[in-house]
C-alpha positions as CSV (number, residue, x, y, z in Angstrom):
1,M,-115.4,-77.4,-22.1
2,S,-117.6,-79.1,-24.7
3,R,-117.0,-75.8,-27.0
4,V,-113.2,-76.5,-26.5
5,F,-113.6,-80.2,-28.1
6,R,-116.2,-79.4,-30.8
7,A,-113.5,-76.6,-32.0
8,M,-110.7,-78.8,-32.4
9,T,-109.3,-79.7,-35.7
10,T,-108.5,-83.2,-37.0
11,R,-104.9,-82.4,-36.4
12,E,-105.4,-81.6,-32.8
13,W,-107.3,-84.8,-32.6
14,L,-104.9,-86.9,-33.6
15,A,-102.5,-85.0,-31.6
16,V,-104.3,-86.1,-28.5
17,A,-104.8,-89.6,-29.6
18,F,-101.2,-89.8,-30.2
19,M,-100.5,-88.8,-27.0
20,I,-102.9,-91.1,-25.0
21,A,-101.3,-93.9,-27.0
22,F,-97.7,-93.4,-26.9
23,P,-97.1,-94.2,-23.0
24,L,-99.5,-97.4,-23.4
25,L,-97.1,-98.6,-26.2
26,V,-94.0,-97.9,-24.1
27,V,-96.1,-99.6,-21.0
28,A,-97.1,-102.4,-23.0
29,R,-93.4,-103.2,-24.6
30,H,-91.7,-103.0,-21.3
31,L,-94.7,-105.3,-19.7
32,T,-93.9,-108.1,-23.0
33,I,-89.8,-108.3,-21.8
34,D,-89.3,-111.6,-21.0
35,Q,-86.8,-111.3,-18.0
36,P,-86.9,-107.7,-16.5
37,N,-84.7,-106.6,-14.0
38,E,-84.8,-103.5,-11.6
39,F,-83.7,-101.1,-14.4
40,D,-86.2,-102.1,-16.8
41,Y,-88.7,-101.3,-14.1
42,F,-87.0,-98.0,-13.1
43,F,-86.9,-97.2,-17.0
44,L,-91.0,-98.0,-17.1
45,V,-91.5,-95.2,-14.3
46,V,-89.4,-92.9,-15.6
47,T,-90.6,-93.1,-18.8
48,A,-94.5,-93.0,-17.9
49,I,-93.9,-90.2,-15.8
50,V,-92.1,-87.8,-18.3
51,A,-94.6,-88.9,-21.3
52,L,-97.4,-88.0,-18.7
53,I,-95.9,-84.5,-17.8
54,L,-95.3,-83.7,-21.4
55,D,-98.8,-85.1,-22.4
56,A,-100.3,-82.7,-20.0
57,V,-98.6,-79.6,-21.0
58,I,-99.3,-80.3,-24.8
59,V,-102.9,-80.9,-24.2
60,A,-103.1,-77.8,-22.2
61,L,-101.7,-75.8,-24.5
62,I,-103.9,-77.1,-27.4
63,A,-107.0,-76.2,-25.1
64,W,-105.5,-72.8,-24.4
65,N,-104.9,-72.2,-28.3
66,V,-108.8,-73.5,-29.3
67,S,-110.0,-71.6,-26.5
68,R,-108.3,-68.5,-28.3
69,R,-109.7,-69.6,-31.4
70,I,-113.1,-69.9,-30.0
71,R,-112.9,-66.3,-28.3
72,A,-111.4,-64.7,-31.7
73,G,-114.3,-66.3,-33.4
74,R,-112.8,-68.4,-35.6
75,H,-114.0,-72.0,-34.9
């Protein structure tokens, strides 16, 4: 796995960093609402779940692409 990390490009690192930061920013935004109601909490949970699923899929695709590049000798 460390070979994958070392072979990642700057663009891939930025994509992973954004995908980690985005759900945190969504949660932080919802936690700053003055008087949250049930819908706010429901939206927060749904948004967090969808963001985590999308993040997992995209990170897996990035890791797969990097590992293919390593096997092809283009790292």
